[in-house]
N, C-alpha and C positions, 0 to 999 in steps of 0.2 A: 846379586840379591835375589832371593827366592820369591816365588809367587806369594807365599804367605807373608813374607816381610813387606812386600809391596801392598798387599791387601790390608795390612794394618794401618797404612796411610789413608785409607778410604774415609776414616773418621776425622781426618785433619780438616781444619777450616779452609774454605775455598779462597783462593786469591782472585785478583782481577782477571779478566779474560786475557788470552795470550797477547803479547805486545803488538800494537798496531802501528808503531812507528815505521815498520817495514811492511811491504805488501805480503811477503811470505817469510816464515821462519821454518827452515827445513833442517831436521837432524839427520845426519848420515850415520847409520848405526848397524852394527852386527857384532855380537859378542865374540864371534870367532875371529881370531887374528889372521892376518895374511890373506885377506879376501879382496883387497883393493879398496878398502874403505877410505883411507887417507888419500890415496892416489885419486880416487873419485872426488873427494872433497876439494882437493887442490885444483884438479883440472876442470871439473865442472864449474867451480867458481871463476876460474880464468876464462873459460869459454863463454860463460854468461856475461862477464865484464866486457869481453871482446864483442859481444852482441849488443852492447850499449846499455847494459844493466848496471846499476850501482850496487855493489856487493860488499857485505861485511862477513868475513870468514873468522869464525871463533874456533881456536884450537883448544879443545877441552880434553885432549889426551895428554897425560903427563909425559909421554915419550916425546912430544913436541915435533913430530915428523911433519905435520902440515905446515908448521911455521918454517921449518927448514926448507920445505918444498917450494915455498914462495920467496926464498932468499933471505929469511930472517936468521942471522947468525946467532947461535945459542949464547955465546959469550956476551953479546951486546944487547940482549933482551932486557927490557925494564919490566914494569908492572904489566900484567896481562890478565889471563883468564882466572888465575887465583885471586887477584885483587877484584876482579869482576864479581866473584862469588862472596867476597868477604869484606868489601869496603864500598864507599860511596863515590869512588873515583869517576871522573868524567870520561867521555869518549876520547877527548884529546889526550888524556893521561894514559889511556889503555891501548889505543889503536896506533898502528904504524902504517905508513904508506908502503906499498909493494912495487915491484917492477912492472906490475900490470895496471895500466890506467883504469880507474874505476873500482879497484879492489883494495879494500882496507883489511888489515889483519889485527885481531886481538890474539897475541901469541901465548903459548903455554910457557910460563916461567917455571923455574926450578921448584918453587914452593908448592906447585900444584900436586906434586906427588903425595903430599900429606893431607890434601883437602878431603879425601874420603873419610879419614879418621876424624878430622876436625868437624866435619858436617854432622857426624852421628849425633852429637849432643846439641846441635844448633837449633834455635827456634825456627819453625817453618822451613826446615832444611830442604825439603823437596821443591820449594818455590823460590829458592835464592836466585837462580838464573832468570826465571821469568820476571821477577820483580826488578832485577837489575836491568834487564833489557827494556822494560817500560821506561825507565829513566834515561837509559843510555842512548837509545835510538830515536827517541821522540823528536820529530821535526828534522831528522837528518836526511830523509828522502831515500832511504835504501829500498831497492826493489826486492832484494833477498838477503836474509841473514842465513848463512850456511854454518852449521855446527858439526865439527868433526868430533865424534864421540870416541871414548876409549874402547878397547876390545873387551868389554865386560858389561854386566848388567848391574853395576853398583850405583852409588848415589850420584856420581857425575853424569852417567847416562840417564838416570832417572830425572835429574834436573833438566837435561836437554829435552827429554820427551815431554815434560810438563810445560816447558817453554815453547815447544814447537807447534806449528800448525800441522805438520806432516813429517813422515819418516821415509827416507829413501834408503833402501836396503841393497847394498852390493852383495851379490851371491856368486861365489866362485864355482866354476863349472867342474867340480870334482865330486867324488863319490859321497863324502860325508856332509856336503853342503846343506842338503835339505833337512838332515837331522838337526843341525845346529839352529836353523832358522825357526824351528817350532818354539823354542824357549823365548826368542825375541817376540814372536807373535803373541804369546801368552802375556808377556810383559806389557806390550802395547795395549792389549785388551784390558789388563788390570789398571793401567794408567787412565784409559778412557772411562772406565767405570767410576772412578772416584776422584781423579785429580785434573783431568783435561778431557772433558767429553768431546771436544771438537777435534781431537787428534785423529788423523787418518794415515793410511799408508799411501805415500806419494807414488811409490812404485818399487819394483824390484829390478835391479840392473844386473844382468849376467856379465861376469868379468872373467878374465884369464881364459877366454875361449880359444881352444886350439883346434882348428879345422882339420888337422891331420889325425886327431884323436877321436875315435868313435864315442868315447865316454863323454866328451864335451857335448856332443850332439844329443846323447841320451839324457844327460842332466838338463840340458836346455828344454828338451821335449817334455820331460817329467814336470819341470817347473811351470811351463806354460799350461800343461794339462791341469795342474793343481791350482794355480793362482790366476789363470786366465789373463784378462786384460790388465791386471796389476803389473804384469811383466812388460818392461819396455821393449819395443821392437829393436832398439839399438843394442848391439852386443859389443862389449869391449874385448878386443882380442889380446892374446899374449903377444907382447911386442917388446923387443929389447930396448927400444928408445924410451918406452915408458919406465922401464927399470933403471935406465941410466940417468934420466933427467934429475932425480932428487940429489944425486951425488954432485951435480953441478949447481944445485940451489935454484933450479928453474922448473916451472911446469913444463910438461912435454910439449905444450903448444908453442912455447918459446924456444925450447931446446931443438925440436925438429918438427916444424909445422906440417910437413908433408908426410910424416910417418903415419902408418895405419892407426896407431894408438891415438895420436893427436886428432886425426880426422874423426875417429869414433867419438871422442869427447865433444867435438864440435857438433856432431849429429845428436849426441845425448842432450846437449843444452838446447838445441833446436826442438827436439821432441818434448822436453820438459816445458818449454815455452808454449808449444802448441797445446799440450795438455792443460796448462794453466788457463789458456783462453777458452777451453771447452767448459760447458756447464758442469759443475760438480754435484754429485748426488749428496743428499743430506748425510751427515756422519751418523753411523749406526751404533 
């Protein structure tokens, strides 16, 4: 979705404030594929749950990889994030327990692939997820709702940004990474102007860092120079265990707790919790 298309939504009527049934709603977004977005959604959710937080993970990507990554078999999935956007189903109807205590999943079912087209003509199309979450999570006591966005800036991602309090951006430590992030920042700014003034950048997480590669260090340095304290101190390394875990239907924290990748996501969750406790500046 282009900046001009998003800007046309600025005249849309405002919905209620972002859902307050959870303490925080965080969208994990980057329109560039292969940057560790879903891996971050799965393993950050797992690490937060392991830290005693009650988490709802919403798989809003039609590929459904976040669902697979927490053990939800594609063939056995029922109603999920498509129904969340298009019906009045309850949390009991849409969520499934995972192998991680304290982590519930709203999976991506097959019909989600057509949701972008169906939403084009829908009334209040950019508010569908926000309004659904108001009803869905009220009184459930979630500490965090984590939304795994598709690798695009279409209506599904726009719904996530309108529903969220904040955006966490995984950024791959490779040459073209910084070029791709500029479009996402423009989209976030457009959403803030007219649809969700309270939206802010939760942070930027450097992923797929290879200490043997000078380019990784150069990208990390450039990112920190440009974005400053928005960049998390925790860096997610390239790690074969992180890559292997989804094929076993497990987060890396359950697949190999001692691996560098698992330890990095534990550190990322701890850093997020520390940042959440710190006073936040007013949204600009």
